[in-house]
C-alpha atoms as one frame of an Amber mdcrd trajectory, in Angstrom:
protein
 -18.265 -20.421 -22.098 -19.706 -19.202 -18.893 -16.553 -19.410 -17.474 -14.215
 -17.599 -19.935 -17.042 -14.806 -19.671 -15.930 -14.277 -16.231 -12.651 -14.295
 -17.097 -13.542 -11.428 -19.265 -15.474  -9.418 -16.805 -12.855  -9.700 -14.199
 -10.367  -8.219 -17.016 -12.586  -5.464 -18.049 -12.904  -4.951 -14.523  -9.320
  -4.778 -13.507  -8.743  -2.578 -16.857 -11.279   0.345 -15.737  -9.636   0.179
 -12.130  -6.309   0.774 -13.640  -7.793   3.501 -15.487  -9.276   5.264 -12.113
  -6.014   4.239 -10.510  -4.337   6.506 -13.909  -6.519   8.954 -13.376  -6.320
   9.056  -9.063  -2.429  10.197  -9.567  -2.925  12.439 -11.312  -5.660  13.960
  -9.571  -3.722  13.200  -6.416  -0.727  14.252  -7.270   0.533  16.944  -4.958
  -2.043  16.582  -2.653   0.445  18.310   0.036   1.263  21.541  -1.912   3.746
  23.605  -0.869   2.187  26.804  -0.528  -0.977  27.286   1.954  -4.529  26.450
   1.036  -7.661  26.475   2.303  -8.822  23.645   3.444 -12.396  22.155   5.089
 -12.670  21.539   8.389 -12.363  17.918  10.010 -15.081  16.421  11.465 -14.306
  15.865  15.230 -15.337  12.394  15.375 -13.304  11.311  12.016 -10.482   9.801
  14.365 -10.616   6.003  14.791 -11.559   4.920  18.919  -8.146   3.081  18.943
  -4.396   3.227  17.384  -3.745   6.344  15.286  -4.809   7.825  12.033  -3.994
  10.671   9.771  -5.423  11.716   6.396  -5.282  14.735   3.536  -7.582  15.863
   1.213  -7.224  17.467  -2.531  -6.559  21.317  -1.665  -4.917  20.185   2.348
  -2.038  22.638   2.627  -1.153  20.195   5.307  -1.630  16.466   6.730  -4.537
  16.477   9.291  -2.912  13.920  12.382  -5.451  12.534  14.727  -4.706  11.839
  18.802  -2.149   9.366  20.169   0.624  10.086  17.224   4.044   7.983  18.374
   6.235   5.704  16.180   4.896   2.528  16.395   5.081  -0.922  13.745   3.717
  -0.257  10.856   4.028  -4.210   9.185   3.640  -4.405   5.520   2.396  -0.796
   5.016   6.551  -0.393   4.809   6.173  -1.607   1.585   5.121   1.304  -0.423
   8.337   2.598   0.373   9.893  -0.063  -0.695   8.004  -0.155  -4.159   8.256
   3.540  -4.337  12.272   3.349  -4.205  11.866   0.438  -7.153  10.185   2.006
  -8.908  11.841   5.938  -8.836  15.351   3.976  -9.094  14.245   1.533 -12.346
  10.770   3.254 -13.533   8.468   1.599 -15.812   5.973   3.411 -18.425   2.330
   2.000 -18.689   2.690  -1.238 -20.801   6.193  -2.002 -19.816   7.383  -5.184
 -17.990  10.964  -3.866 -16.787  13.618  -6.206 -16.606  13.254  -9.736 -15.538
  14.918 -10.551 -12.091  16.459 -14.345 -11.765  15.575 -16.018  -8.318  18.367
 -18.082  -6.886  18.286 -21.198  -4.319  19.288 -19.076  -2.011  15.854 -16.910
  -2.496  14.083 -20.152  -2.071  15.926 -20.802   0.866  14.674 -17.573   2.232
  11.119 -18.002   1.571  11.108 -21.322   3.136  12.497 -19.833   6.402   9.965
 -17.373   5.983   7.344 -19.548   5.325   8.407 -21.592   8.626   8.450 -18.454
  10.689   4.415 -17.411   9.710   5.423 -14.774   7.317   3.655 -13.525   4.155
   5.059 -14.921   1.041   4.105 -16.626  -2.473   5.805 -19.617  -3.952   8.939
 -19.328  -5.725  11.648 -21.595  -8.028  14.999 -21.112  -8.215  15.504 -20.193
 -12.094  12.373 -18.902 -11.790  12.344 -15.358 -13.407   9.753 -12.323 -12.443
   9.572  -9.320 -14.115  10.167  -5.772 -12.353   6.309  -5.672 -12.793   5.441
  -8.957 -11.435   7.981  -8.557  -8.654   6.276  -5.535  -7.531   2.958  -6.702
  -7.616   3.773  -9.630  -5.706   5.187  -7.510  -3.388   2.020  -5.147  -3.334
  -0.854  -7.290  -3.664  -0.474 -10.269  -1.959   2.223  -8.707   0.529   4.943
 -11.028   0.211   7.807 -10.836   2.432   9.968 -12.782   0.307  10.183 -10.560
  -3.169  10.646  -7.654  -0.578  13.778  -8.847   0.283  14.807 -10.277  -3.407
  13.703  -6.229  -4.206  16.322  -5.005  -1.574  18.717  -6.884  -3.570  18.014
  -6.374  -6.912  17.937  -2.554  -6.527  20.778  -1.815  -4.233  23.251  -5.362
  -3.610  21.928  -5.230   0.057  18.919  -5.492   2.464  21.378  -2.704   4.695
  21.832  -0.543   1.555  18.674  -0.664   0.302  17.167  -0.034   3.904  19.731
   2.797   4.112  17.857   4.416   0.783  14.626   3.987   2.753  15.540   6.241
   5.387  17.442   8.434   3.504  14.089   9.314   1.281  11.920   9.320   4.476
  14.258  12.199   5.930  13.812  13.787   2.635  10.178  13.659   2.643  10.381
  15.206   6.619   9.386  12.160   8.107  11.176  12.759  11.113   9.433  10.056
  13.674  10.009   7.653  10.728  12.680   4.497  11.138  12.799   1.203   8.849
  14.886  -1.510   9.435  13.787  -3.934   6.971  11.696  -3.864   3.006   8.929
  -5.850   4.227   7.760  -3.913   7.575   7.990  -7.999   9.141  10.454  -6.528
  11.517   9.093  -4.803  14.801  11.745  -2.099  14.672  10.336  -0.715  11.278
   8.178   1.873  12.817   6.498   5.399  11.947   3.531   7.469  12.559   0.704
   7.333  10.985   1.004  11.235   9.636   4.409  10.428   8.340   3.238   7.516
   6.087   0.748   9.760   4.631   3.966  11.516   3.162   5.131   8.452   1.364
   1.611   7.069   0.384   0.663  10.587  -1.225   4.054  10.594  -2.528   4.390
   6.947  -3.947   0.376   7.179  -5.339   1.769  10.230  -7.485   3.851   7.259
  -9.615   1.111   6.048 -12.183   2.690   3.081 -12.086   2.612   2.095  -9.051
  -1.361   3.571  -8.600  -2.307   1.197 -11.211  -0.559  -2.116  -9.557  -2.203
  -1.227  -6.192  -5.798  -0.844  -7.712  -5.085  -4.578  -9.329  -7.322  -6.798
  -7.735  -4.748  -9.814  -8.865  -2.323 -10.840 -10.495  -0.248 -13.331 -12.438
   3.088 -15.071 -11.688   5.075 -17.567 -12.898   5.159 -20.252  -9.757   2.688
 -18.479  -7.779  -0.215 -18.394 -10.326  -2.893 -16.117  -9.622  -2.695 -14.232
  -6.495  -5.284 -11.299  -4.677  -4.795  -8.146  -3.617  -5.287  -7.973   0.508
  -7.513  -4.818  -0.199 -10.664  -5.925  -0.736 -12.499  -1.963  -0.628 -10.888
  -2.037  -4.174 -14.058  -0.767  -6.458 -16.247   0.229  -3.725 -17.055   3.742
  -2.226 -14.079   5.176  -4.223 -11.443   3.619  -2.572  -8.356   2.639  -5.158
  -5.782   0.969  -3.348  -2.805   1.471  -1.662  -1.484  -1.865   1.021  -2.582
  -3.461   4.176  -0.219  -4.662   6.493  -1.244  -6.350   9.995   0.941  -8.842
  12.615   1.053  -8.896  16.501   3.075  -5.786  16.692   1.438  -3.262  14.249
  -1.994  -4.825  14.873  -4.603  -3.748  11.509  -2.735  -1.101   9.448  -4.235
   0.186   6.427  -2.765   2.896   3.949  -5.658   4.033   1.375  -6.659   6.458
  -1.109 -10.360   7.102  -1.994 -11.953   9.420  -4.254 -15.073  10.614  -3.472
 -17.597  13.968  -3.909 -17.162  16.675  -1.453 -19.900  19.185  -1.700 -20.341
  18.628  -5.709 -16.092  18.414  -5.790 -14.243  15.440  -6.769 -12.002  15.161
  -3.901  -8.788  12.675  -3.395  -8.348  11.453   0.069  -5.548  10.071   1.350
  -4.744   8.413   4.925  -3.440   5.592   6.933  -4.834   3.792  10.330  -2.084
   2.129  12.299  -2.848  -0.181  15.038  -6.274  -1.639  14.981  -7.023  -4.155
  17.236  -8.932  -7.487  16.760  -8.720 -11.297  16.085  -8.761 -10.075  12.401
  -6.630  -7.241  11.817  -6.614  -6.393   8.294  -9.922  -6.555   8.306 -10.119
  -3.739  11.549  -7.596  -1.700   9.640  -9.849  -1.755   6.523 -12.986  -0.497
   8.520 -10.776   2.004  10.191 -10.465   3.522   6.579 -14.114   3.094   5.943
 -15.219   5.231   8.869 -12.381   7.763   8.349 -14.033   8.155   4.765 -17.698
   8.312   5.233 -17.173  11.126   7.997 -14.826  13.212   6.272 -17.307  13.291
   3.284 -20.351  12.795   5.220 -21.684   9.774   3.190 -22.042   5.978   3.970
 -21.355   3.322   1.315 -21.989  -0.007   1.001 -18.330  -1.749   1.974 -17.450
  -5.899   0.909 -15.114  -6.212   4.377 -14.804  -9.721   5.156 -12.061 -12.114
   6.682  -8.271 -11.572   5.957  -5.269 -14.535   6.745  -2.645 -12.880   4.730
  -0.562 -10.155   6.141
């Protein structure tokens, strides 16, 4: 009975986070308005000491970009664009799982190749069927590079065609310093700036299904079983998403959204930190985001930062 109560509690928490994320999608949609608007000043000590960062708040007319903005590797933060394009081409409404994707021997071979070079993957089997929703959960929670490739082929017929769509979409969003070379971000040739990535993160969080997926702490897959979100800030300090990333080229990266009160008003903060140093890069990225949000809001919260190994 205790284990059943724990499972029920986890389901309730996950459900609450999904609701919060859906609200966040509505509150944060079009955070970057086309018309000018007044915005509160940005504290001078917001920015992390290393790497680069940017953010936008409710009511801001433009992205606030810190110093040192330059095209740099972004690791798995690239999967935000991948998921956004899949959901744009194959929309899912709340409660929908979407069509099924049957995994092949070639997908298994690709997974083993990626595993051998220490990429982040989820276990799969030939003949396994993933719904679109499950594939997106595998992509965004445990950050599965092998599923990024699967989704690219499923959506566009090949990775090259999918990457071309990624770059075309980046141009349409004004991401002038961004170049995608793969759908997972493992390739160090996939580069962007924090300011550019805020634009796609803001756009993706305006899609309710995307927002609900990245707000979930866990998901269940047919072969891999229960997978966990590498974003351990969920449910703390107003954080409702969205995507971690880390590797040798990129350092610690984190695209995030948090909702907090500023001067009595609920405010959505969407931001990105890139290039955070440290042995545990994901934790470094999370910590940089926490510090930014605390400084922006003038409020410090307790956050359960712990070690990570996944990309």
